[in-house]
C-alpha positions as CSV (number, residue, x, y, z in Angstrom):
1,M,-27.9,28.6,19.1
2,A,-26.9,32.2,18.6
3,E,-24.9,33.3,15.6
4,A,-21.1,33.5,16.3
5,L,-19.7,37.0,16.4
6,F,-16.2,35.7,16.7
7,Q,-14.9,32.4,15.3
8,I,-11.3,31.6,16.3
9,S,-9.6,28.6,14.7
10,G,-6.1,27.2,15.3
11,L,-4.8,30.5,16.7
12,R,-1.1,30.6,17.3
13,L,1.3,33.2,18.4
14,D,5.1,33.0,19.0
15,V,7.7,35.6,19.9
16,P,11.5,35.7,19.9
17,D,12.8,34.2,23.2
18,M,15.5,36.8,24.0
19,A,16.4,35.0,27.2
20,R,17.8,32.0,25.2
21,K,19.2,34.0,22.2
22,P,22.7,32.8,21.3
23,L,25.5,35.3,20.8
24,F,25.3,34.8,17.1
25,G,22.2,34.0,15.1
26,P,18.5,34.5,15.6
27,A,16.7,33.9,18.9
28,P,14.6,30.7,19.2
29,R,10.8,31.2,19.1
30,L,8.7,31.0,22.2
31,E,5.1,29.8,21.7
32,I,2.5,31.8,23.6
33,L,-0.7,30.6,22.0
34,K,-0.7,27.0,20.8
35,G,-3.6,26.4,18.3
36,I,-6.6,27.8,20.2
37,S,-10.1,27.3,18.7
38,F,-13.4,28.6,20.0
39,D,-16.5,30.7,19.1
40,I,-18.1,33.7,20.9
41,P,-21.9,33.8,20.1
42,R,-23.4,37.2,19.5
43,G,-24.7,38.6,22.9
44,A,-22.8,36.1,25.0
45,V,-20.6,36.9,28.0
46,L,-17.5,34.7,27.8
47,G,-15.0,34.3,30.7
48,I,-11.3,33.7,29.8
49,V,-9.5,32.5,32.9
50,G,-6.1,31.2,33.7
51,G,-3.0,31.8,35.9
52,S,-0.1,34.1,35.2
53,G,1.6,33.2,32.0
54,S,-1.3,31.1,30.7
55,G,-1.8,33.4,27.6
56,K,-5.2,34.9,28.5
57,T,-4.2,38.5,28.0
58,T,-2.3,37.7,24.8
59,L,-5.3,35.9,23.5
60,G,-7.5,38.9,24.3
61,R,-5.2,41.3,22.6
62,A,-5.0,39.1,19.5
63,L,-8.8,39.0,19.3
64,V,-9.0,42.8,19.1
65,R,-5.9,42.8,16.9
66,L,-3.6,44.8,19.1
67,I,-1.1,42.1,18.2
68,E,-1.0,40.1,15.0
69,P,-1.2,36.3,15.4
70,T,1.5,34.0,13.8
71,G,-1.0,31.6,12.5
72,G,-4.7,30.5,12.6
73,E,-7.7,32.5,11.8
74,I,-9.9,35.1,13.5
75,L,-13.3,35.8,11.9
76,F,-15.3,38.7,13.2
77,D,-18.9,38.8,12.0
78,G,-17.8,36.6,9.1
79,Q,-14.9,38.7,8.1
80,D,-11.3,37.4,8.3
81,I,-9.4,40.0,10.4
82,T,-6.4,37.8,11.2
83,H,-3.9,39.8,9.1
84,L,-6.1,42.7,8.1
85,P,-3.9,45.8,7.3
86,D,-4.2,48.9,9.6
87,G,-6.1,50.9,7.0
88,R,-8.9,48.4,6.7
89,L,-8.8,47.5,10.4
90,R,-9.4,51.1,11.4
91,G,-12.9,50.9,10.1
92,L,-13.7,48.0,12.5
93,R,-12.3,49.7,15.6
94,R,-15.7,51.3,16.3
95,R,-17.2,47.9,16.6
96,I,-14.5,46.3,18.7
97,Q,-13.5,48.1,22.0
98,M,-11.3,47.2,25.0
99,I,-11.4,48.2,28.7
100,F,-7.9,48.0,30.2
101,Q,-6.7,46.6,33.5
102,D,-5.2,49.7,35.0
103,P,-7.5,52.7,34.4
104,M,-4.9,55.2,35.6
105,S,-2.3,54.2,33.0
106,S,-4.8,53.9,30.2
107,L,-6.3,57.4,30.7
108,N,-4.4,60.4,29.5
109,P,-3.6,62.4,32.7
110,R,-3.4,65.7,30.7
111,L,-7.0,65.4,29.3
112,T,-10.3,65.9,31.1
113,V,-12.7,62.9,31.3
114,G,-14.9,64.6,28.7
115,R,-12.0,64.9,26.2
116,I,-10.9,61.3,26.9
117,I,-14.3,59.9,26.0
118,A,-14.9,62.3,23.1
119,A,-11.5,61.6,21.5
120,P,-12.7,59.0,18.9
121,L,-16.0,60.7,18.3
122,C,-16.8,63.3,15.7
123,A,-17.2,66.9,16.8
124,R,-20.9,67.1,16.0
125,T,-21.9,64.2,18.3
126,G,-19.1,64.3,20.8
127,D,-20.7,66.4,23.7
128,A,-24.0,64.6,23.6
129,R,-22.4,61.2,23.4
130,V,-20.1,62.0,26.3
131,A,-23.0,63.0,28.5
132,E,-24.9,59.9,27.5
133,A,-22.0,57.6,28.2
134,L,-21.3,59.1,31.7
135,D,-25.0,58.7,32.5
136,Q,-24.9,55.1,31.4
137,V,-22.0,54.3,33.8
138,G,-23.6,56.2,36.7
139,L,-21.3,59.3,36.8
140,P,-22.7,62.9,36.9
141,K,-22.2,65.0,33.8
142,A,-20.0,67.3,35.8
143,F,-17.3,64.6,35.8
144,A,-16.6,65.5,32.2
145,A,-14.6,68.5,33.5
146,R,-12.5,66.4,35.9
147,Y,-9.0,64.9,35.4
148,P,-8.2,61.2,36.0
149,H,-6.2,61.9,39.2
150,E,-9.2,63.5,40.7
151,L,-11.2,60.3,40.6
152,S,-11.2,57.1,42.7
153,G,-10.1,53.8,41.2
154,G,-13.7,52.7,40.7
155,Q,-14.6,56.0,39.1
156,R,-11.7,55.8,36.7
157,Q,-12.7,52.3,35.7
158,R,-16.2,53.6,35.0
159,V,-14.6,56.3,32.7
160,G,-12.8,53.4,30.9
161,I,-16.2,51.7,30.4
162,A,-17.8,54.9,29.2
163,R,-15.0,55.5,26.7
164,A,-15.7,52.0,25.3
165,I,-19.5,52.1,25.1
166,A,-19.5,55.7,23.7
167,M,-18.5,54.1,20.3
168,R,-21.6,51.9,20.5
169,P,-19.5,48.8,19.8
170,D,-20.7,45.2,19.1
171,F,-17.9,43.6,21.2
172,I,-16.0,44.7,24.3
173,L,-12.9,42.9,25.7
174,A,-12.5,43.6,29.5
175,D,-9.0,42.6,30.7
176,E,-8.7,42.1,34.5
177,I,-10.7,45.3,35.0
178,V,-11.6,44.7,38.7
179,S,-8.4,43.1,39.9
180,G,-7.1,46.4,41.4
181,L,-10.4,47.4,43.0
182,D,-11.7,46.8,46.5
183,V,-14.5,44.3,47.0
184,S,-17.3,46.9,47.1
185,S,-16.0,48.6,43.9
186,Q,-15.6,45.2,42.2
187,A,-19.3,44.4,42.8
188,Q,-20.4,47.8,41.5
189,V,-18.4,47.5,38.3
190,L,-19.6,43.9,37.7
191,N,-23.2,44.9,38.2
192,L,-22.7,47.8,35.8
193,L,-21.3,45.5,33.1
194,E,-24.1,43.1,33.5
195,Q,-26.6,45.9,33.1
196,L,-24.9,47.3,30.1
197,V,-24.7,43.9,28.4
198,K,-28.4,43.6,28.7
199,E,-29.3,47.2,27.8
200,L,-26.9,47.6,24.8
201,G,-26.9,44.1,23.5
202,L,-23.2,43.8,23.9
203,T,-21.0,40.7,23.4
204,L,-18.4,40.6,26.1
205,A,-15.2,38.7,26.7
206,F,-14.0,39.0,30.4
207,I,-10.5,38.1,31.2
208,S,-9.6,37.2,34.9
209,H,-7.5,35.0,37.0
210,D,-10.3,34.8,39.6
211,L,-13.0,32.3,39.0
212,S,-15.2,33.8,41.7
213,V,-15.4,37.0,39.6
214,I,-16.1,35.0,36.4
215,S,-19.0,33.1,38.0
216,R,-20.8,36.4,38.8
217,L,-20.9,37.6,35.2
218,C,-20.1,34.9,32.6
219,G,-22.4,32.3,31.1
220,R,-19.5,30.3,29.6
221,V,-15.8,29.9,30.6
222,I,-12.7,28.8,28.8
223,V,-9.7,27.8,30.9
224,L,-6.2,28.5,29.6
225,Q,-3.0,26.7,30.7
226,G,0.3,27.1,28.9
227,G,-1.3,28.7,25.8
228,R,-3.9,26.0,25.3
229,I,-7.6,25.6,26.2
230,V,-7.8,22.8,28.8
231,E,-11.6,23.3,29.5
232,D,-14.5,25.0,27.8
233,A,-17.9,24.7,29.5
234,P,-20.9,26.5,30.8
235,T,-20.1,28.3,34.0
236,R,-22.4,26.3,36.2
237,Q,-21.1,23.0,34.8
238,L,-17.5,24.1,35.3
239,F,-18.1,24.9,38.9
240,E,-20.1,21.8,39.7
241,A,-18.1,19.3,37.8
242,P,-14.7,20.5,36.5
243,S,-13.2,18.0,34.1
244,H,-9.5,19.1,34.2
245,P,-7.1,19.1,37.2
246,Y,-6.0,22.6,36.5
247,T,-9.6,23.9,36.7
248,R,-10.0,22.2,40.0
249,E,-6.8,23.9,41.3
250,L,-8.2,27.3,40.3
251,L,-11.5,26.5,42.0
252,D,-9.7,25.3,45.2
253,A,-7.8,28.7,45.2
254,I,-11.1,30.6,45.8
255,P,-11.3,31.7,49.4
256,V,-14.3,30.4,51.3
257,P,-15.9,33.1,53.5
258,D,-16.3,30.7,56.5
259,P,-13.8,30.7,59.4
260,S,-14.9,27.3,60.5
261,I,-13.6,25.7,57.3
262,R,-10.0,24.7,57.5
263,W,-7.7,24.5,54.5
């Protein structure tokens, strides 16, 4: 079995529940993640799936330490990063990258594509790395001079991927990155990710609410419901013999492309 890049143990996160805050006194706490434990082997592609409010995006953001967990432990390459201070965490940012759901809101509209990708790079390597990253995601070098509003949704998402891989990371978190794209663009982006994982030796966590997308890319899937893992299985096993009723509900929600089959 491959060495674990991420080891997550008993991960918990709660936030103030302002909807139930009394007039006087502190707000009660609302549990978002409830003791989650799993590993991500180096070089693996893990699917994280669940419905709205299941905690999948919160889990992803906790992994890359955009939010700090309330309890539990996150080990990255053997190092505890659960409560690592910003100064020390900054040194790990190159190795841990994220691709966001909405490329338009995550790309600075005032910067060109080239400057967006080059922003975290040093001046000496910036231009060469930008050209290399654009080539790796299938965009011409001339796109470096364009602005985000001049690109299609699929092209903007490729820029988001280029920005992530330009840092040559070990791990990438992709959060619902094809949910806003048409079917053709979805397929192209998924094919691109699959290719980059193989070529660059990436470890990838792919968040989605759509199991049909997960099945295309991921070798293993964890299913979240109400902030807990209700199923963790290889993708093929999960599709052929789901063990939890919630997983079966998610599978039943996948549209079947056959008009002769009635719901």
